[in-house]
PDB file of N, CA, C and O in Angstrom:
ATOM      1  N   MET A   1     -33.847 147.084  91.452  1.00  0.00           N
ATOM      2  CA  MET A   1     -33.656 146.098  92.515  1.00  0.00           C
ATOM      3  C   MET A   1     -34.998 145.471  92.833  1.00  0.00           C
ATOM      4  O   MET A   1     -36.057 146.049  92.590  1.00  0.00           O
ATOM      5  N   LYS A   2     -34.921 144.268  93.386  1.00  0.00           N
ATOM      6  CA  LYS A   2     -36.143 143.529  93.669  1.00  0.00           C
ATOM      7  C   LYS A   2     -35.871 142.612  94.854  1.00  0.00           C
ATOM      8  O   LYS A   2     -34.815 141.983  94.925  1.00  0.00           O
ATOM      9  N   PHE A   3     -36.831 142.531  95.792  1.00  0.00           N
ATOM     10  CA  PHE A   3     -36.775 141.639  96.920  1.00  0.00           C
ATOM     11  C   PHE A   3     -37.891 140.667  96.841  1.00  0.00           C
ATOM     12  O   PHE A   3     -39.044 141.054  96.650  1.00  0.00           O
ATOM     13  N   TYR A   4     -37.574 139.376  96.986  1.00  0.00           N
ATOM     14  CA  TYR A   4     -38.574 138.309  96.950  1.00  0.00           C
ATOM     15  C   TYR A   4     -38.736 137.795  98.326  1.00  0.00           C
ATOM     16  O   TYR A   4     -37.893 137.032  98.796  1.00  0.00           O
ATOM     17  N   ASP A   5     -39.841 138.196  99.042  1.00  0.00           N
ATOM     18  CA  ASP A   5     -39.951 137.775 100.410  1.00  0.00           C
ATOM     19  C   ASP A   5     -40.259 136.312 100.571  1.00  0.00           C
ATOM     20  O   ASP A   5     -40.059 135.772 101.659  1.00  0.00           O
ATOM     21  N   SER A   6     -40.735 135.643  99.545  1.00  0.00           N
ATOM     22  CA  SER A   6     -40.986 134.183  99.663  1.00  0.00           C
ATOM     23  C   SER A   6     -39.693 133.378  99.660  1.00  0.00           C
ATOM     24  O   SER A   6     -39.653 132.285 100.224  1.00  0.00           O
ATOM     25  N   THR A   7     -38.657 133.883  99.051  1.00  0.00           N
ATOM     26  CA  THR A   7     -37.373 133.126  98.994  1.00  0.00           C
ATOM     27  C   THR A   7     -36.263 133.847  99.735  1.00  0.00           C
ATOM     28  O   THR A   7     -35.195 133.271  99.941  1.00  0.00           O
ATOM     29  N   LEU A   8     -36.486 135.106 100.147  1.00  0.00           N
ATOM     30  CA  LEU A   8     -35.513 135.986 100.780  1.00  0.00           C
ATOM     31  C   LEU A   8     -34.425 136.397  99.833  1.00  0.00           C
ATOM     32  O   LEU A   8     -33.366 136.825 100.291  1.00  0.00           O
ATOM     33  N   ASP A   9     -34.622 136.292  98.533  1.00  0.00           N
ATOM     34  CA  ASP A   9     -33.637 136.723  97.545  1.00  0.00           C
ATOM     35  C   ASP A   9     -33.747 138.177  97.230  1.00  0.00           C
ATOM     36  O   ASP A   9     -34.847 138.689  97.021  1.00  0.00           O
ATOM     37  N   PHE A  10     -32.634 138.854  97.191  1.00  0.00           N
ATOM     38  CA  PHE A  10     -32.587 140.267  96.823  1.00  0.00           C
ATOM     39  C   PHE A  10     -31.715 140.352  95.595  1.00  0.00           C
ATOM     40  O   PHE A  10     -30.594 139.843  95.586  1.00  0.00           O
ATOM     41  N   HIS A  11     -32.224 140.998  94.551  1.00  0.00           N
ATOM     42  CA  HIS A  11     -31.457 141.207  93.317  1.00  0.00           C
ATOM     43  C   HIS A  11     -31.329 142.689  93.030  1.00  0.00           C
ATOM     44  O   HIS A  11     -32.305 143.432  93.128  1.00  0.00           O
ATOM     45  N   ALA A  12     -30.138 143.116  92.680  1.00  0.00           N
ATOM     46  CA  ALA A  12     -29.885 144.487  92.400  1.00  0.00           C
ATOM     47  C   ALA A  12     -28.803 144.603  91.299  1.00  0.00           C
ATOM     48  O   ALA A  12     -28.027 143.676  91.069  1.00  0.00           O
ATOM     49  N   ARG A  13     -28.784 145.752  90.643  1.00  0.00           N
ATOM     50  CA  ARG A  13     -27.755 146.038  89.645  1.00  0.00           C
ATOM     51  C   ARG A  13     -27.319 147.457  89.779  1.00  0.00           C
ATOM     52  O   ARG A  13     -28.132 148.354  89.999  1.00  0.00           O
ATOM     53  N   PHE A  14     -26.027 147.666  89.645  1.00  0.00           N
ATOM     54  CA  PHE A  14     -25.498 149.023  89.713  1.00  0.00           C
ATOM     55  C   PHE A  14     -24.323 149.114  88.750  1.00  0.00           C
ATOM     56  O   PHE A  14     -23.713 148.104  88.399  1.00  0.00           O
ATOM     57  N   VAL A  15     -24.021 150.307  88.337  1.00  0.00           N
ATOM     58  CA  VAL A  15     -22.834 150.524  87.424  1.00  0.00           C
ATOM     59  C   VAL A  15     -21.648 150.859  88.335  1.00  0.00           C
ATOM     60  O   VAL A  15     -21.678 151.769  89.163  1.00  0.00           O
ATOM     61  N   ALA A  16     -20.607 150.057  88.119  1.00  0.00           N
ATOM     62  CA  ALA A  16     -19.420 150.201  88.935  1.00  0.00           C
ATOM     63  C   ALA A  16     -18.615 151.425  88.465  1.00  0.00           C
ATOM     64  O   ALA A  16     -18.455 151.664  87.268  1.00  0.00           O
ATOM     65  N   ASN A  17     -18.118 152.187  89.444  1.00  0.00           N
ATOM     66  CA  ASN A  17     -17.163 153.259  89.179  1.00  0.00           C
ATOM     67  C   ASN A  17     -15.980 153.010  90.110  1.00  0.00           C
ATOM     68  O   ASN A  17     -16.030 153.313  91.302  1.00  0.00           O
ATOM     69  N   THR A  18     -14.937 152.463  89.548  1.00  0.00           N
ATOM     70  CA  THR A  18     -13.796 152.031  90.341  1.00  0.00           C
ATOM     71  C   THR A  18     -12.929 153.210  90.856  1.00  0.00           C
ATOM     72  O   THR A  18     -11.995 153.013  91.633  1.00  0.00           O
ATOM     73  N   THR A  19     -13.261 154.421  90.411  1.00  0.00           N
ATOM     74  CA  THR A  19     -12.530 155.617  90.910  1.00  0.00           C
ATOM     75  C   THR A  19     -13.101 156.088  92.234  1.00  0.00           C
ATOM     76  O   THR A  19     -12.473 156.886  92.931  1.00  0.00           O
ATOM     77  N   ILE A  20     -14.295 155.601  92.594  1.00  0.00           N
ATOM     78  CA  ILE A  20     -14.901 155.982  93.874  1.00  0.00           C
ATOM     79  C   ILE A  20     -14.313 155.026  94.916  1.00  0.00           C
ATOM     80  O   ILE A  20     -14.262 153.813  94.716  1.00  0.00           O
ATOM     81  N   THR A  21     -13.873 155.611  96.031  1.00  0.00           N
ATOM     82  CA  THR A  21     -13.152 154.811  97.052  1.00  0.00           C
ATOM     83  C   THR A  21     -14.080 154.391  98.181  1.00  0.00           C
ATOM     84  O   THR A  21     -13.647 153.697  99.101  1.00  0.00           O
ATOM     85  N   GLU A  22     -15.359 154.797  98.135  1.00  0.00           N
ATOM     86  CA  GLU A  22     -16.316 154.429  99.197  1.00  0.00           C
ATOM     87  C   GLU A  22     -17.140 153.255  98.653  1.00  0.00           C
ATOM     88  O   GLU A  22     -17.405 153.178  97.453  1.00  0.00           O
ATOM     89  N   PRO A  23     -17.542 152.342  99.546  1.00  0.00           N
ATOM     90  CA  PRO A  23     -18.288 151.173  99.091  1.00  0.00           C
ATOM     91  C   PRO A  23     -19.754 151.438  98.789  1.00  0.00           C
ATOM     92  O   PRO A  23     -20.328 152.437  99.222  1.00  0.00           O
ATOM     93  N   THR A  24     -20.326 150.548  98.060  1.00  0.00           N
ATOM     94  CA  THR A  24     -21.768 150.473  97.902  1.00  0.00           C
ATOM     95  C   THR A  24     -22.275 149.738  99.126  1.00  0.00           C
ATOM     96  O   THR A  24     -21.729 148.698  99.493  1.00  0.00           O
ATOM     97  N   ILE A  25     -23.320 150.267  99.767  1.00  0.00           N
ATOM     98  CA  ILE A  25     -23.790 149.714 101.026  1.00  0.00           C
ATOM     99  C   ILE A  25     -25.162 149.144 100.825  1.00  0.00           C
ATOM    100  O   ILE A  25     -26.063 149.798 100.300  1.00  0.00           O
ATOM    101  N   LEU A  26     -25.307 147.896 101.259  1.00  0.00           N
ATOM    102  CA  LEU A  26     -26.599 147.189 101.296  1.00  0.00           C
ATOM    103  C   LEU A  26     -27.066 147.078 102.698  1.00  0.00           C
ATOM    104  O   LEU A  26     -26.286 146.735 103.587  1.00  0.00           O
ATOM    105  N   TYR A  27     -28.360 147.366 102.938  1.00  0.00           N
ATOM    106  CA  TYR A  27     -28.956 147.147 104.240  1.00  0.00           C
ATOM    107  C   TYR A  27     -29.660 145.814 104.169  1.00  0.00           C
ATOM    108  O   TYR A  27     -30.493 145.589 103.291  1.00  0.00           O
ATOM    109  N   LEU A  28     -29.333 144.940 105.076  1.00  0.00           N
ATOM    110  CA  LEU A  28     -29.932 143.573 105.150  1.00  0.00           C
ATOM    111  C   LEU A  28     -30.445 143.373 106.582  1.00  0.00           C
ATOM    112  O   LEU A  28     -29.656 143.268 107.522  1.00  0.00           O
ATOM    113  N   ASN A  29     -31.749 143.322 106.733  1.00  0.00           N
ATOM    114  CA  ASN A  29     -32.303 143.202 108.049  1.00  0.00           C
ATOM    115  C   ASN A  29     -32.095 141.736 108.545  1.00  0.00           C
ATOM    116  O   ASN A  29     -32.912 140.852 108.290  1.00  0.00           O
ATOM    117  N   GLU A  30     -31.016 141.538 109.231  1.00  0.00           N
ATOM    118  CA  GLU A  30     -30.636 140.212 109.670  1.00  0.00           C
ATOM    119  C   GLU A  30     -31.553 139.703 110.796  1.00  0.00           C
ATOM    120  O   GLU A  30     -31.712 138.493 110.953  1.00  0.00           O
ATOM    121  N   ASP A  31     -32.131 140.568 111.544  1.00  0.00           N
ATOM    122  CA  ASP A  31     -33.003 140.130 112.638  1.00  0.00           C
ATOM    123  C   ASP A  31     -34.393 139.734 112.196  1.00  0.00           C
ATOM    124  O   ASP A  31     -35.075 138.984 112.894  1.00  0.00           O
ATOM    125  N   TYR A  32     -34.819 140.221 111.059  1.00  0.00           N
ATOM    126  CA  TYR A  32     -36.178 139.881 110.535  1.00  0.00           C
ATOM    127  C   TYR A  32     -36.110 138.955 109.349  1.00  0.00           C
ATOM    128  O   TYR A  32     -36.757 137.908 109.364  1.00  0.00           O
ATOM    129  N   TRP A  33     -35.357 139.290 108.322  1.00  0.00           N
ATOM    130  CA  TRP A  33     -35.370 138.521 107.062  1.00  0.00           C
ATOM    131  C   TRP A  33     -34.248 137.461 107.013  1.00  0.00           C
ATOM    132  O   TRP A  33     -34.465 136.373 106.478  1.00  0.00           O
ATOM    133  N   TYR A  34     -33.106 137.747 107.537  1.00  0.00           N
ATOM    134  CA  TYR A  34     -31.946 136.873 107.354  1.00  0.00           C
ATOM    135  C   TYR A  34     -31.511 136.247 108.638  1.00  0.00           C
ATOM    136  O   TYR A  34     -30.318 136.228 108.940  1.00  0.00           O
ATOM    137  N   THR A  35     -32.464 135.717 109.429  1.00  0.00           N
ATOM    138  CA  THR A  35     -32.139 135.116 110.692  1.00  0.00           C
ATOM    139  C   THR A  35     -31.218 133.919 110.617  1.00  0.00           C
ATOM    140  O   THR A  35     -30.467 133.636 111.551  1.00  0.00           O
ATOM    141  N   ASN A  36     -31.282 133.197 109.465  1.00  0.00           N
ATOM    142  CA  ASN A  36     -30.415 132.021 109.287  1.00  0.00           C
ATOM    143  C   ASN A  36     -29.184 132.336 108.462  1.00  0.00           C
ATOM    144  O   ASN A  36     -28.430 131.429 108.107  1.00  0.00           O
ATOM    145  N   GLY A  37     -28.964 133.609 108.149  1.00  0.00           N
ATOM    146  CA  GLY A  37     -27.800 134.007 107.387  1.00  0.00           C
ATOM    147  C   GLY A  37     -28.132 134.240 105.943  1.00  0.00           C
ATOM    148  O   GLY A  37     -29.291 134.143 105.540  1.00  0.00           O
ATOM    149  N   TYR A  38     -27.112 134.550 105.152  1.00  0.00           N
ATOM    150  CA  TYR A  38     -27.262 134.834 103.739  1.00  0.00           C
ATOM    151  C   TYR A  38     -25.951 134.661 103.010  1.00  0.00           C
ATOM    152  O   TYR A  38     -24.888 134.591 103.625  1.00  0.00           O
ATOM    153  N   THR A  39     -26.035 134.594 101.684  1.00  0.00           N
ATOM    154  CA  THR A  39     -24.828 134.616 100.855  1.00  0.00           C
ATOM    155  C   THR A  39     -24.988 135.807  99.899  1.00  0.00           C
ATOM    156  O   THR A  39     -26.098 136.233  99.580  1.00  0.00           O
ATOM    157  N   ILE A  40     -23.852 136.318  99.461  1.00  0.00           N
ATOM    158  CA  ILE A  40     -23.796 137.396  98.497  1.00  0.00           C
ATOM    159  C   ILE A  40     -22.977 136.965  97.324  1.00  0.00           C
ATOM    160  O   ILE A  40     -21.866 136.459  97.483  1.00  0.00           O
ATOM    161  N   GLN A  41     -23.510 137.159  96.152  1.00  0.00           N
ATOM    162  CA  GLN A  41     -22.755 136.826  94.911  1.00  0.00           C
ATOM    163  C   GLN A  41     -22.897 138.003  93.952  1.00  0.00           C
ATOM    164  O   GLN A  41     -23.977 138.561  93.759  1.00  0.00           O
ATOM    165  N   LEU A  42     -21.745 138.358  93.355  1.00  0.00           N
ATOM    166  CA  LEU A  42     -21.683 139.457  92.378  1.00  0.00           C
ATOM    167  C   LEU A  42     -21.296 138.834  91.008  1.00  0.00           C
ATOM    168  O   LEU A  42     -20.521 137.880  90.937  1.00  0.00           O
ATOM    169  N   SER A  43     -21.841 139.387  89.981  1.00  0.00           N
ATOM    170  CA  SER A  43     -21.515 138.899  88.654  1.00  0.00           C
ATOM    171  C   SER A  43     -21.487 140.073  87.642  1.00  0.00           C
ATOM    172  O   SER A  43     -22.120 141.108  87.850  1.00  0.00           O
ATOM    173  N   SER A  44     -20.754 139.877  86.573  1.00  0.00           N
ATOM    174  CA  SER A  44     -20.659 140.840  85.501  1.00  0.00           C
ATOM    175  C   SER A  44     -21.824 140.725  84.552  1.00  0.00           C
ATOM    176  O   SER A  44     -22.612 139.786  84.662  1.00  0.00           O
ATOM    177  N   PRO A  45     -21.962 141.670  83.604  1.00  0.00           N
ATOM    178  CA  PRO A  45     -23.034 141.563  82.621  1.00  0.00           C
ATOM    179  C   PRO A  45     -23.021 140.310  81.774  1.00  0.00           C
ATOM    180  O   PRO A  45     -24.057 139.898  81.251  1.00  0.00           O
ATOM    181  N   THR A  46     -21.850 139.699  81.635  1.00  0.00           N
ATOM    182  CA  THR A  46     -21.699 138.431  80.852  1.00  0.00           C
ATOM    183  C   THR A  46     -21.939 137.224  81.743  1.00  0.00           C
ATOM    184  O   THR A  46     -21.874 136.092  81.263  1.00  0.00           O
ATOM    185  N   GLY A  47     -22.214 137.428  83.026  1.00  0.00           N
ATOM    186  CA  GLY A  47     -22.477 136.290  83.907  1.00  0.00           C
ATOM    187  C   GLY A  47     -21.262 135.821  84.667  1.00  0.00           C
ATOM    188  O   GLY A  47     -21.373 134.902  85.480  1.00  0.00           O
ATOM    189  N   ARG A  48     -20.092 136.421  84.434  1.00  0.00           N
ATOM    190  CA  ARG A  48     -18.901 136.011  85.113  1.00  0.00           C
ATOM    191  C   ARG A  48     -19.013 136.310  86.609  1.00  0.00           C
ATOM    192  O   ARG A  48     -19.272 137.453  86.985  1.00  0.00           O
ATOM    193  N   ILE A  49     -18.826 135.311  87.464  1.00  0.00           N
ATOM    194  CA  ILE A  49     -18.876 135.506  88.904  1.00  0.00           C
ATOM    195  C   ILE A  49     -17.634 136.210  89.375  1.00  0.00           C
ATOM    196  O   ILE A  49     -16.513 135.769  89.119  1.00  0.00           O
ATOM    197  N   LEU A  50     -17.847 137.330  90.078  1.00  0.00           N
ATOM    198  CA  LEU A  50     -16.727 138.113  90.601  1.00  0.00           C
ATOM    199  C   LEU A  50     -16.165 137.413  91.838  1.00  0.00           C
ATOM    200  O   LEU A  50     -16.894 136.782  92.604  1.00  0.00           O
ATOM    201  N   ILE A  51     -14.846 137.544  92.009  1.00  0.00           N
ATOM    202  CA  ILE A  51     -14.166 136.843  93.101  1.00  0.00           C
ATOM    203  C   ILE A  51     -13.792 137.852  94.201  1.00  0.00           C
ATOM    204  O   ILE A  51     -13.139 138.867  93.960  1.00  0.00           O
ATOM    205  N   GLN A  52     -14.247 137.513  95.429  1.00  0.00           N
ATOM    206  CA  GLN A  52     -13.942 138.382  96.574  1.00  0.00           C
ATOM    207  C   GLN A  52     -12.424 138.354  96.781  1.00  0.00           C
ATOM    208  O   GLN A  52     -11.795 137.297  96.720  1.00  0.00           O
ATOM    209  N   GLY A  53     -11.860 139.521  97.023  1.00  0.00           N
ATOM    210  CA  GLY A  53     -10.415 139.645  97.224  1.00  0.00           C
ATOM    211  C   GLY A  53      -9.655 139.917  95.942  1.00  0.00           C
ATOM    212  O   GLY A  53      -8.552 140.462  95.986  1.00  0.00           O
ATOM    213  N   THR A  54     -10.220 139.550  94.797  1.00  0.00           N
ATOM    214  CA  THR A  54      -9.592 139.802  93.495  1.00  0.00           C
ATOM    215  C   THR A  54     -10.353 140.914  92.748  1.00  0.00           C
ATOM    216  O   THR A  54      -9.760 141.858  92.228  1.00  0.00           O
ATOM    217  N   ASP A  55     -11.666 140.767  92.716  1.00  0.00           N
ATOM    218  CA  ASP A  55     -12.528 141.725  91.974  1.00  0.00           C
ATOM    219  C   ASP A  55     -13.234 142.694  92.876  1.00  0.00           C
ATOM    220  O   ASP A  55     -13.587 143.785  92.429  1.00  0.00           O
ATOM    221  N   PHE A  56     -13.456 142.359  94.100  1.00  0.00           N
ATOM    222  CA  PHE A  56     -14.167 143.215  95.047  1.00  0.00           C
ATOM    223  C   PHE A  56     -13.820 142.913  96.463  1.00  0.00           C
ATOM    224  O   PHE A  56     -13.330 141.826  96.773  1.00  0.00           O
ATOM    225  N   SER A  57     -14.067 143.860  97.336  1.00  0.00           N
ATOM    226  CA  SER A  57     -13.936 143.602  98.765  1.00  0.00           C
ATOM    227  C   SER A  57     -15.334 143.621  99.400  1.00  0.00           C
ATOM    228  O   SER A  57     -16.236 144.318  98.933  1.00  0.00           O
ATOM    229  N   LEU A  58     -15.485 142.855 100.452  1.00  0.00           N
ATOM    230  CA  LEU A  58     -16.753 142.784 101.157  1.00  0.00           C
ATOM    231  C   LEU A  58     -16.520 142.954 102.610  1.00  0.00           C
ATOM    232  O   LEU A  58     -15.745 142.211 103.212  1.00  0.00           O
ATOM    233  N   ASP A  59     -17.188 143.938 103.206  1.00  0.00           N
ATOM    234  CA  ASP A  59     -17.045 144.191 104.652  1.00  0.00           C
ATOM    235  C   ASP A  59     -18.400 143.908 105.297  1.00  0.00           C
ATOM    236  O   ASP A  59     -19.386 144.599 105.037  1.00  0.00           O
ATOM    237  N   LEU A  60     -18.428 142.880 106.142  1.00  0.00           N
ATOM    238  CA  LEU A  60     -19.672 142.495 106.865  1.00  0.00           C
ATOM    239  C   LEU A  60     -19.539 142.777 108.380  1.00  0.00           C
ATOM    240  O   LEU A  60     -20.267 142.205 109.192  1.00  0.00           O
ATOM    241  N   SER A  61     -18.616 143.649 108.733  1.00  0.00           N
ATOM    242  CA  SER A  61     -18.333 143.840 110.147  1.00  0.00           C
ATOM    243  C   SER A  61     -19.406 144.568 110.896  1.00  0.00           C
ATOM    244  O   SER A  61     -19.466 144.476 112.122  1.00  0.00           O
ATOM    245  N   GLN A  62     -20.273 145.302 110.195  1.00  0.00           N
ATOM    246  CA  GLN A  62     -21.381 146.032 110.859  1.00  0.00           C
ATOM    247  C   GLN A  62     -22.679 145.269 110.688  1.00  0.00           C
ATOM    248  O   GLN A  62     -23.084 144.958 109.568  1.00  0.00           O
ATOM    249  N   HIS A  63     -23.330 144.969 111.804  1.00  0.00           N
ATOM    250  CA  HIS A  63     -24.622 144.228 111.779  1.00  0.00           C
ATOM    251  C   HIS A  63     -25.628 144.895 110.823  1.00  0.00           C
ATOM    252  O   HIS A  63     -25.843 146.105 110.892  1.00  0.00           O
ATOM    253  N   ASN A  64     -26.236 144.105 109.939  1.00  0.00           N
ATOM    254  CA  ASN A  64     -27.241 144.523 109.003  1.00  0.00           C
ATOM    255  C   ASN A  64     -26.692 145.207 107.746  1.00  0.00           C
ATOM    256  O   ASN A  64     -27.478 145.605 106.887  1.00  0.00           O
ATOM    257  N   TYR A  65     -25.408 145.353 107.615  1.00  0.00           N
ATOM    258  CA  TYR A  65     -24.884 146.073 106.489  1.00  0.00           C
ATOM    259  C   TYR A  65     -23.805 145.260 105.773  1.00  0.00           C
ATOM    260  O   TYR A  65     -22.960 144.634 106.412  1.00  0.00           O
ATOM    261  N   ALA A  66     -23.843 145.278 104.433  1.00  0.00           N
ATOM    262  CA  ALA A  66     -22.830 144.659 103.569  1.00  0.00           C
ATOM    263  C   ALA A  66     -22.247 145.803 102.766  1.00  0.00           C
ATOM    264  O   ALA A  66     -22.962 146.488 102.034  1.00  0.00           O
ATOM    265  N   LYS A  67     -20.933 146.011 102.904  1.00  0.00           N
ATOM    266  CA  LYS A  67     -20.257 147.057 102.156  1.00  0.00           C
ATOM    267  C   LYS A  67     -19.425 146.416 101.087  1.00  0.00           C
ATOM    268  O   LYS A  67     -18.526 145.620 101.357  1.00  0.00           O
ATOM    269  N   ILE A  68     -19.751 146.787  99.827  1.00  0.00           N
ATOM    270  CA  ILE A  68     -19.077 146.196  98.672  1.00  0.00           C
ATOM    271  C   ILE A  68     -18.327 147.249  97.918  1.00  0.00           C
ATOM    272  O   ILE A  68     -18.865 148.316  97.624  1.00  0.00           O
ATOM    273  N   LEU A  69     -17.070 146.955  97.596  1.00  0.00           N
ATOM    274  CA  LEU A  69     -16.258 147.903  96.869  1.00  0.00           C
ATOM    275  C   LEU A  69     -15.626 147.122  95.668  1.00  0.00           C
ATOM    276  O   LEU A  69     -14.862 146.179  95.874  1.00  0.00           O
ATOM    277  N   ILE A  70     -15.945 147.514  94.478  1.00  0.00           N
ATOM    278  CA  ILE A  70     -15.370 146.885  93.297  1.00  0.00           C
ATOM    279  C   ILE A  70     -13.953 147.400  93.131  1.00  0.00           C
ATOM    280  O   ILE A  70     -13.740 148.603  92.979  1.00  0.00           O
ATOM    281  N   THR A  71     -12.981 146.493  93.161  1.00  0.00           N
ATOM    282  CA  THR A  71     -11.597 146.859  93.177  1.00  0.00           C
ATOM    283  C   THR A  71     -10.875 146.581  91.838  1.00  0.00           C
ATOM    284  O   THR A  71      -9.817 147.149  91.565  1.00  0.00           O
ATOM    285  N   ASN A  72     -11.450 145.726  91.037  1.00  0.00           N
ATOM    286  CA  ASN A  72     -10.874 145.368  89.735  1.00  0.00           C
ATOM    287  C   ASN A  72     -11.314 146.368  88.715  1.00  0.00           C
ATOM    288  O   ASN A  72     -12.497 146.419  88.380  1.00  0.00           O
ATOM    289  N   THR A  73     -10.377 147.198  88.188  1.00  0.00           N
ATOM    290  CA  THR A  73     -10.704 148.277  87.248  1.00  0.00           C
ATOM    291  C   THR A  73     -11.291 147.722  85.921  1.00  0.00           C
ATOM    292  O   THR A  73     -11.896 148.460  85.143  1.00  0.00           O
ATOM    293  N   ARG A  74     -11.103 146.453  85.697  1.00  0.00           N
ATOM    294  CA  ARG A  74     -11.692 145.822  84.522  1.00  0.00           C
ATOM    295  C   ARG A  74     -13.220 145.982  84.464  1.00  0.00           C
ATOM    296  O   ARG A  74     -13.816 145.977  83.387  1.00  0.00           O
ATOM    297  N   PHE A  75     -13.850 146.127  85.668  1.00  0.00           N
ATOM    298  CA  PHE A  75     -15.290 146.259  85.748  1.00  0.00           C
ATOM    299  C   PHE A  75     -15.773 147.685  85.838  1.00  0.00           C
ATOM    300  O   PHE A  75     -16.956 147.922  86.080  1.00  0.00           O
ATOM    301  N   ASN A  76     -14.869 148.657  85.646  1.00  0.00           N
ATOM    302  CA  ASN A  76     -15.257 150.058  85.667  1.00  0.00           C
ATOM    303  C   ASN A  76     -16.310 150.335  84.550  1.00  0.00           C
ATOM    304  O   ASN A  76     -16.146 149.928  83.400  1.00  0.00           O
ATOM    305  N   ASN A  77     -17.385 151.040  84.947  1.00  0.00           N
ATOM    306  CA  ASN A  77     -18.472 151.389  84.031  1.00  0.00           C
ATOM    307  C   ASN A  77     -19.300 150.186  83.520  1.00  0.00           C
ATOM    308  O   ASN A  77     -20.014 150.293  82.523  1.00  0.00           O
ATOM    309  N   GLN A  78     -19.190 149.048  84.222  1.00  0.00           N
ATOM    310  CA  GLN A  78     -19.999 147.891  83.877  1.00  0.00           C
ATOM    311  C   GLN A  78     -21.085 147.711  84.898  1.00  0.00           C
ATOM    312  O   GLN A  78     -20.918 148.040  86.073  1.00  0.00           O
ATOM    313  N   ALA A  79     -22.238 147.168  84.430  1.00  0.00           N
ATOM    314  CA  ALA A  79     -23.319 146.850  85.338  1.00  0.00           C
ATOM    315  C   ALA A  79     -22.968 145.607  86.143  1.00  0.00           C
ATOM    316  O   ALA A  79     -22.674 144.548  85.589  1.00  0.00           O
ATOM    317  N   ILE A  80     -23.003 145.754  87.400  1.00  0.00           N
ATOM    318  CA  ILE A  80     -22.666 144.607  88.281  1.00  0.00           C
ATOM    319  C   ILE A  80     -23.969 144.105  88.916  1.00  0.00           C
ATOM    320  O   ILE A  80     -24.748 144.887  89.460  1.00  0.00           O
ATOM    321  N   ASN A  81     -24.189 142.794  88.837  1.00  0.00           N
ATOM    322  CA  ASN A  81     -25.365 142.182  89.428  1.00  0.00           C
ATOM    323  C   ASN A  81     -25.045 141.680  90.792  1.00  0.00           C
ATOM    324  O   ASN A  81     -24.010 141.052  91.016  1.00  0.00           O
ATOM    325  N   ILE A  82     -25.959 141.962  91.736  1.00  0.00           N
ATOM    326  CA  ILE A  82     -25.783 141.446  93.082  1.00  0.00           C
ATOM    327  C   ILE A  82     -26.983 140.534  93.420  1.00  0.00           C
ATOM    328  O   ILE A  82     -28.137 140.900  93.195  1.00  0.00           O
ATOM    329  N   VAL A  83     -26.693 139.384  93.944  1.00  0.00           N
ATOM    330  CA  VAL A  83     -27.774 138.496  94.475  1.00  0.00           C
ATOM    331  C   VAL A  83     -27.453 138.172  95.936  1.00  0.00           C
ATOM    332  O   VAL A  83     -26.412 137.597  96.253  1.00  0.00           O
ATOM    333  N   VAL A  84     -28.370 138.555  96.800  1.00  0.00           N
ATOM    334  CA  VAL A  84     -28.300 138.143  98.186  1.00  0.00           C
ATOM    335  C   VAL A  84     -29.343 137.033  98.368  1.00  0.00           C
ATOM    336  O   VAL A  84     -30.539 137.243  98.163  1.00  0.00           O
ATOM    337  N   ALA A  85     -28.869 135.870  98.748  1.00  0.00           N
ATOM    338  CA  ALA A  85     -29.742 134.727  98.958  1.00  0.00           C
ATOM    339  C   ALA A  85     -29.861 134.388 100.441  1.00  0.00           C
ATOM    340  O   ALA A  85     -28.863 134.115 101.108  1.00  0.00           O
ATOM    341  N   GLY A  86     -31.045 134.406 100.928  1.00  0.00           N
ATOM    342  CA  GLY A  86     -31.250 134.061 102.355  1.00  0.00           C
ATOM    343  C   GLY A  86     -31.130 132.542 102.504  1.00  0.00           C
ATOM    344  O   GLY A  86     -31.583 131.772 101.657  1.00  0.00           O
ATOM    345  N   VAL A  87     -30.515 132.155 103.587  1.00  0.00           N
ATOM    346  CA  VAL A  87     -30.417 130.723 103.979  1.00  0.00           C
ATOM    347  C   VAL A  87     -31.798 130.308 104.551  1.00  0.00           C
ATOM    348  O   VAL A  87     -32.272 130.878 105.534  1.00  0.00           O
ATOM    349  N   GLN A  88     -32.405 129.330 103.927  1.00  0.00           N
ATOM    350  CA  GLN A  88     -33.690 128.866 104.370  1.00  0.00           C
ATOM    351  C   GLN A  88     -33.544 127.952 105.580  1.00  0.00           C
ATOM    352  O   GLN A  88     -32.570 127.210 105.706  1.00  0.00           O
ATOM    353  N   GLU A  89     -34.507 128.020 106.444  1.00  0.00           N
ATOM    354  CA  GLU A  89     -34.511 127.142 107.639  1.00  0.00           C
ATOM    355  C   GLU A  89     -34.785 125.707 107.182  1.00  0.00           C
ATOM    356  O   GLU A  89     -35.701 125.473 106.394  1.00  0.00           O
ATOM    357  N   GLU A  90     -34.028 124.785 107.653  1.00  0.00           N
ATOM    358  CA  GLU A  90     -34.226 123.376 107.295  1.00  0.00           C
ATOM    359  C   GLU A  90     -35.447 122.831 107.999  1.00  0.00           C
ATOM    360  O   GLU A  90     -35.653 123.036 109.195  1.00  0.00           O
ATOM    361  N   GLU A  91     -36.289 122.096 107.181  1.00  0.00           N
ATOM    362  CA  GLU A  91     -37.443 121.408 107.768  1.00  0.00           C
ATOM    363  C   GLU A  91     -37.056 120.133 108.399  1.00  0.00           C
ATOM    364  O   GLU A  91     -36.161 119.450 107.903  1.00  0.00           O
ATOM    365  N   GLU A  92     -37.699 119.767 109.495  1.00  0.00           N
ATOM    366  CA  GLU A  92     -37.405 118.499 110.181  1.00  0.00           C
ATOM    367  C   GLU A  92     -38.384 117.421 109.777  1.00  0.00           C
ATOM    368  O   GLU A  92     -38.289 116.290 110.255  1.00  0.00           O
TER     369      GLU A  92
END
């Protein structure tokens, strides 16, 4: 995993195990790094963008935490790429 403080981008990779029923949890310091929000994108090793609700679930109900659960068994034992992109403040 790697965090780029100049762009607020966080990149990580993990191997999905769809037999595990608990989510992968990301800590995102929303009060310091992500004050303008963020986006989360998951992709397969081939670059296919995973679809929320079809391939994975995403729970953002707890402040500072993103809980990701890969639900599509097609991705079992595959390396999943995560990119969290911070929303940059617009310059006036």
